[in-house]
ROLODREN-405679 format. One record per residue: residue number from 0; chain; y, z, x of N, C-alpha, C in turn. Coordinates in nm, 3 decimals. Last residue first. Layout:
<pts>
<resi = NUM | chain = A | n_py = Y | n_pz = Z | n_px = X | ca_py = Y | ca_pz = Z | ca_px = X | c_py = Y | c_pz = Z | c_px = X>
...
</pts>
This chain:
<pts>
<resi = 60 | chain = A | n_py = 9.938 | n_pz = 8.882 | n_px = -3.946 | ca_py = 9.917 | ca_pz = 8.799 | ca_px = -4.064 | c_py = 9.835 | c_pz = 8.863 | c_px = -4.170>
<resi = 59 | chain = A | n_py = 9.797 | n_pz = 8.934 | n_px = -3.622 | ca_py = 9.907 | ca_pz = 8.939 | ca_px = -3.718 | c_py = 9.871 | c_pz = 8.854 | c_px = -3.837>
<resi = 58 | chain = A | n_py = 9.659 | n_pz = 9.109 | n_px = -3.358 | ca_py = 9.631 | ca_pz = 9.031 | ca_px = -3.478 | c_py = 9.749 | c_pz = 9.046 | c_px = -3.571>
<resi = 57 | chain = A | n_py = 9.644 | n_pz = 9.091 | n_px = -3.003 | ca_py = 9.698 | ca_pz = 9.144 | ca_px = -3.127 | c_py = 9.665 | c_pz = 9.051 | c_px = -3.241>
<resi = 56 | chain = A | n_py = 9.551 | n_pz = 9.184 | n_px = -2.680 | ca_py = 9.525 | ca_pz = 9.100 | ca_px = -2.796 | c_py = 9.581 | c_pz = 9.167 | c_px = -2.920>
<resi = 55 | chain = A | n_py = 9.631 | n_pz = 9.175 | n_px = -2.348 | ca_py = 9.657 | ca_pz = 9.244 | ca_px = -2.474 | c_py = 9.635 | c_pz = 9.146 | c_px = -2.587>
<resi = 54 | chain = A | n_py = 9.536 | n_pz = 9.232 | n_px = -2.022 | ca_py = 9.523 | ca_pz = 9.141 | ca_px = -2.134 | c_py = 9.544 | c_pz = 9.222 | c_px = -2.261>
<resi = 53 | chain = A | n_py = 9.609 | n_pz = 9.257 | n_px = -1.682 | ca_py = 9.627 | ca_pz = 9.313 | ca_px = -1.816 | c_py = 9.614 | c_pz = 9.203 | c_px = -1.920>
<resi = 52 | chain = A | n_py = 9.552 | n_pz = 9.131 | n_px = -1.445 | ca_py = 9.554 | ca_pz = 9.276 | ca_px = -1.445 | c_py = 9.564 | c_pz = 9.337 | c_px = -1.584>
<resi = 51 | chain = A | n_py = 9.401 | n_pz = 8.862 | n_px = -1.291 | ca_py = 9.449 | ca_pz = 8.913 | ca_px = -1.418 | c_py = 9.441 | c_pz = 9.065 | c_px = -1.419>
<resi = 50 | chain = A | n_py = 9.274 | n_pz = 8.772 | n_px = -1.070 | ca_py = 9.417 | ca_pz = 8.799 | ca_px = -1.057 | c_py = 9.477 | c_pz = 8.858 | c_px = -1.185>
<resi = 49 | chain = A | n_py = 9.022 | n_pz = 8.709 | n_px = -1.147 | ca_py = 9.036 | ca_pz = 8.823 | ca_px = -1.058 | c_py = 9.183 | c_pz = 8.863 | c_px = -1.043>
<resi = 48 | chain = A | n_py = 9.014 | n_pz = 8.473 | n_px = -1.286 | ca_py = 9.048 | ca_pz = 8.595 | ca_px = -1.360 | c_py = 9.061 | c_pz = 8.717 | c_px = -1.272>
<resi = 47 | chain = A | n_py = 8.935 | n_pz = 8.235 | n_px = -1.175 | ca_py = 9.069 | ca_pz = 8.282 | ca_px = -1.142 | c_py = 9.104 | c_pz = 8.415 | c_px = -1.208>
<resi = 46 | chain = A | n_py = 8.696 | n_pz = 8.171 | n_px = -1.279 | ca_py = 8.699 | ca_pz = 8.190 | ca_px = -1.134 | c_py = 8.835 | c_pz = 8.245 | c_px = -1.090>
<resi = 45 | chain = A | n_py = 8.736 | n_pz = 8.115 | n_px = -1.546 | ca_py = 8.699 | ca_pz = 8.251 | ca_px = -1.509 | c_py = 8.697 | c_pz = 8.275 | c_px = -1.359>
<resi = 44 | chain = A | n_py = 8.981 | n_pz = 7.953 | n_px = -1.686 | ca_py = 8.891 | ca_pz = 7.931 | ca_px = -1.572 | c_py = 8.857 | c_pz = 8.069 | c_px = -1.518>
<resi = 43 | chain = A | n_py = 9.023 | n_pz = 7.942 | n_px = -2.038 | ca_py = 9.038 | ca_pz = 8.016 | ca_px = -1.912 | c_py = 8.935 | c_pz = 7.970 | c_px = -1.810>
<resi = 42 | chain = A | n_py = 8.963 | n_pz = 7.809 | n_px = -2.275 | ca_py = 9.081 | ca_pz = 7.768 | ca_px = -2.199 | c_py = 9.088 | c_pz = 7.828 | c_px = -2.059>
<resi = 41 | chain = A | n_py = 8.743 | n_pz = 7.923 | n_px = -2.394 | ca_py = 8.740 | ca_pz = 7.779 | ca_px = -2.371 | c_py = 8.855 | c_pz = 7.733 | c_px = -2.280>
<resi = 40 | chain = A | n_py = 8.826 | n_pz = 8.185 | n_px = -2.426 | ca_py = 8.717 | ca_pz = 8.157 | ca_px = -2.332 | c_py = 8.710 | c_pz = 8.007 | c_px = -2.298>
<resi = 39 | chain = A | n_py = 9.002 | n_pz = 8.159 | n_px = -2.638 | ca_py = 9.055 | ca_pz = 8.187 | ca_px = -2.505 | c_py = 8.951 | c_pz = 8.154 | c_px = -2.399>
<resi = 38 | chain = A | n_py = 8.821 | n_pz = 8.122 | n_px = -2.850 | ca_py = 8.919 | ca_pz = 8.019 | ca_px = -2.817 | c_py = 8.970 | c_pz = 8.037 | c_px = -2.675>
<resi = 37 | chain = A | n_py = 8.684 | n_pz = 8.365 | n_px = -2.842 | ca_py = 8.610 | ca_pz = 8.239 | ca_px = -2.827 | c_py = 8.704 | c_pz = 8.126 | c_px = -2.788>
<resi = 36 | chain = A | n_py = 8.883 | n_pz = 8.549 | n_px = -2.896 | ca_py = 8.820 | ca_pz = 8.551 | ca_px = -2.764 | c_py = 8.740 | c_pz = 8.423 | c_px = -2.739>
<resi = 35 | chain = A | n_py = 8.938 | n_pz = 8.503 | n_px = -3.163 | ca_py = 9.034 | ca_pz = 8.457 | ca_px = -3.062 | c_py = 8.972 | c_pz = 8.455 | c_px = -2.924>
<resi = 34 | chain = A | n_py = 8.701 | n_pz = 8.396 | n_px = -3.394 | ca_py = 8.734 | ca_pz = 8.494 | ca_px = -3.292 | c_py = 8.827 | c_pz = 8.435 | c_px = -3.186>
<resi = 33 | chain = A | n_py = 8.735 | n_pz = 8.342 | n_px = -3.738 | ca_py = 8.726 | ca_pz = 8.281 | ca_px = -3.606 | c_py = 8.772 | c_pz = 8.384 | c_px = -3.503>
<resi = 32 | chain = A | n_py = 8.787 | n_pz = 8.452 | n_px = -3.982 | ca_py = 8.648 | ca_pz = 8.449 | ca_px = -3.938 | c_py = 8.627 | c_pz = 8.386 | c_px = -3.802>
<resi = 31 | chain = A | n_py = 9.056 | n_pz = 8.240 | n_px = -4.073 | ca_py = 8.985 | ca_pz = 8.367 | ca_px = -4.091 | c_py = 8.840 | c_pz = 8.350 | c_px = -4.048>
<resi = 30 | chain = A | n_py = 9.178 | n_pz = 8.016 | n_px = -3.815 | ca_py = 9.131 | ca_pz = 8.044 | ca_px = -3.951 | c_py = 9.059 | c_pz = 8.179 | c_px = -3.956>
<resi = 29 | chain = A | n_py = 9.442 | n_pz = 8.114 | n_px = -3.590 | ca_py = 9.307 | ca_pz = 8.063 | ca_px = -3.615 | c_py = 9.269 | c_pz = 8.093 | c_px = -3.759>
<resi = 28 | chain = A | n_py = 9.734 | n_pz = 8.064 | n_px = -3.394 | ca_py = 9.672 | ca_pz = 8.105 | ca_px = -3.521 | c_py = 9.536 | c_pz = 8.038 | c_px = -3.534>
<resi = 27 | chain = A | n_py = 9.875 | n_pz = 8.199 | n_px = -3.091 | ca_py = 9.819 | ca_pz = 8.091 | ca_px = -3.171 | c_py = 9.757 | c_pz = 8.150 | c_px = -3.296>
<resi = 26 | chain = A | n_py = 10.032 | n_pz = 8.262 | n_px = -2.780 | ca_py = 10.023 | ca_pz = 8.293 | ca_px = -2.923 | c_py = 9.965 | c_pz = 8.173 | c_px = -2.996>
<resi = 25 | chain = A | n_py = 10.040 | n_pz = 8.395 | n_px = -2.465 | ca_py = 9.985 | ca_pz = 8.286 | ca_px = -2.544 | c_py = 9.970 | c_pz = 8.333 | c_px = -2.688>
<resi = 24 | chain = A | n_py = 10.233 | n_pz = 8.472 | n_px = -2.192 | ca_py = 10.201 | ca_pz = 8.512 | ca_px = -2.328 | c_py = 10.159 | c_pz = 8.388 | c_px = -2.406>
<resi = 23 | chain = A | n_py = 10.227 | n_pz = 8.583 | n_px = -1.869 | ca_py = 10.203 | ca_pz = 8.466 | ca_px = -1.951 | c_py = 10.160 | c_pz = 8.514 | c_px = -2.089>
<resi = 22 | chain = A | n_py = 10.405 | n_pz = 8.710 | n_px = -1.587 | ca_py = 10.345 | ca_pz = 8.728 | ca_px = -1.720 | c_py = 10.333 | c_pz = 8.595 | c_px = -1.793>
<resi = 21 | chain = A | n_py = 10.549 | n_pz = 8.684 | n_px = -1.359 | ca_py = 10.403 | ca_pz = 8.686 | ca_px = -1.345 | c_py = 10.331 | c_pz = 8.697 | c_px = -1.478>
<resi = 20 | chain = A | n_py = 10.809 | n_pz = 8.518 | n_px = -1.521 | ca_py = 10.765 | ca_pz = 8.581 | ca_px = -1.397 | c_py = 10.614 | c_pz = 8.569 | c_px = -1.382>
<resi = 19 | chain = A | n_py = 10.699 | n_pz = 8.417 | n_px = -1.814 | ca_py = 10.814 | ca_pz = 8.489 | ca_px = -1.761 | c_py = 10.768 | c_pz = 8.565 | c_px = -1.637>
<resi = 18 | chain = A | n_py = 10.598 | n_pz = 8.174 | n_px = -2.040 | ca_py = 10.579 | ca_pz = 8.227 | ca_px = -1.905 | c_py = 10.709 | c_pz = 8.291 | c_px = -1.859>
<resi = 17 | chain = A | n_py = 10.445 | n_pz = 8.117 | n_px = -2.338 | ca_py = 10.570 | ca_pz = 8.166 | ca_px = -2.282 | c_py = 10.540 | c_pz = 8.229 | c_px = -2.146>
<resi = 16 | chain = A | n_py = 10.324 | n_pz = 7.899 | n_px = -2.579 | ca_py = 10.300 | ca_pz = 7.954 | ca_px = -2.446 | c_py = 10.434 | c_pz = 7.992 | c_px = -2.386>
<resi = 15 | chain = A | n_py = 10.179 | n_pz = 7.857 | n_px = -2.891 | ca_py = 10.304 | ca_pz = 7.880 | ca_px = -2.819 | c_py = 10.270 | c_pz = 7.948 | c_px = -2.687>
<resi = 14 | chain = A | n_py = 10.040 | n_pz = 7.693 | n_px = -3.165 | ca_py = 10.020 | ca_pz = 7.734 | ca_px = -3.026 | c_py = 10.156 | c_pz = 7.744 | c_px = -2.957>
<resi = 13 | chain = A | n_py = 9.979 | n_pz = 7.648 | n_px = -3.438 | ca_py = 10.098 | ca_pz = 7.725 | ca_px = -3.399 | c_py = 10.085 | c_pz = 7.778 | c_px = -3.257>
<resi = 12 | chain = A | n_py = 9.617 | n_pz = 7.655 | n_px = -3.430 | ca_py = 9.746 | ca_pz = 7.605 | ca_px = -3.477 | c_py = 9.857 | c_pz = 7.696 | c_px = -3.427>
<resi = 11 | chain = A | n_py = 9.307 | n_pz = 7.555 | n_px = -3.281 | ca_py = 9.413 | ca_pz = 7.654 | ca_px = -3.301 | c_py = 9.543 | c_pz = 7.587 | c_px = -3.344>
<resi = 10 | chain = A | n_py = 9.050 | n_pz = 7.397 | n_px = -3.443 | ca_py = 9.163 | ca_pz = 7.370 | ca_px = -3.354 | c_py = 9.270 | c_pz = 7.475 | c_px = -3.383>
<resi = 9 | chain = A | n_py = 8.700 | n_pz = 7.478 | n_px = -3.436 | ca_py = 8.830 | ca_pz = 7.467 | ca_px = -3.501 | c_py = 8.935 | c_pz = 7.436 | c_px = -3.396>
<resi = 8 | chain = A | n_py = 8.456 | n_pz = 7.554 | n_px = -3.321 | ca_py = 8.457 | ca_pz = 7.457 | ca_px = -3.430 | c_py = 8.589 | c_pz = 7.446 | c_px = -3.502>
<resi = 7 | chain = A | n_py = 8.352 | n_pz = 7.579 | n_px = -3.000 | ca_py = 8.459 | ca_pz = 7.623 | ca_px = -3.089 | c_py = 8.479 | c_pz = 7.518 | c_px = -3.196>
<resi = 6 | chain = A | n_py = 8.003 | n_pz = 7.599 | n_px = -2.953 | ca_py = 8.123 | ca_pz = 7.517 | ca_px = -2.945 | c_py = 8.226 | c_pz = 7.571 | c_px = -3.044>
<resi = 5 | chain = A | n_py = 7.863 | n_pz = 7.905 | n_px = -2.833 | ca_py = 7.872 | ca_pz = 7.799 | ca_px = -2.933 | c_py = 8.002 | c_pz = 7.724 | c_px = -2.914>
<resi = 4 | chain = A | n_py = 7.652 | n_pz = 8.048 | n_px = -2.589 | ca_py = 7.787 | ca_pz = 8.009 | ca_px = -2.633 | c_py = 7.776 | c_pz = 7.898 | c_px = -2.734>
<resi = 3 | chain = A | n_py = 7.384 | n_pz = 8.269 | n_px = -2.671 | ca_py = 7.433 | ca_pz = 8.144 | ca_px = -2.616 | c_py = 7.572 | c_pz = 8.116 | c_px = -2.670>
<resi = 2 | chain = A | n_py = 7.192 | n_pz = 8.553 | n_px = -2.590 | ca_py = 7.305 | ca_pz = 8.496 | ca_px = -2.661 | c_py = 7.350 | c_pz = 8.368 | c_px = -2.593>
<resi = 1 | chain = A | n_py = 6.855 | n_pz = 8.637 | n_px = -2.624 | ca_py = 6.957 | ca_pz = 8.578 | ca_px = -2.538 | c_py = 7.068 | c_pz = 8.516 | c_px = -2.622>
<resi = 0 | chain = A | n_py = 6.694 | n_pz = 8.933 | n_px = -2.692 | ca_py = 6.745 | ca_pz = 8.811 | ca_px = -2.750 | c_py = 6.861 | c_pz = 8.761 | c_px = -2.663>
</pts>
């Protein structure tokens, strides 16, 4: 079975971006049942991910 990408059907809230040196921290809230990886996938240019050395995901709330 082939998986296909679906359009992100929500708008993230409380978006905050903090850059310090080489680090970038992105915080946002999504409705229950929405996957943060889906939202991030829409924002990231995967051609540049070779420079990414660490990704940390956390859930709060």
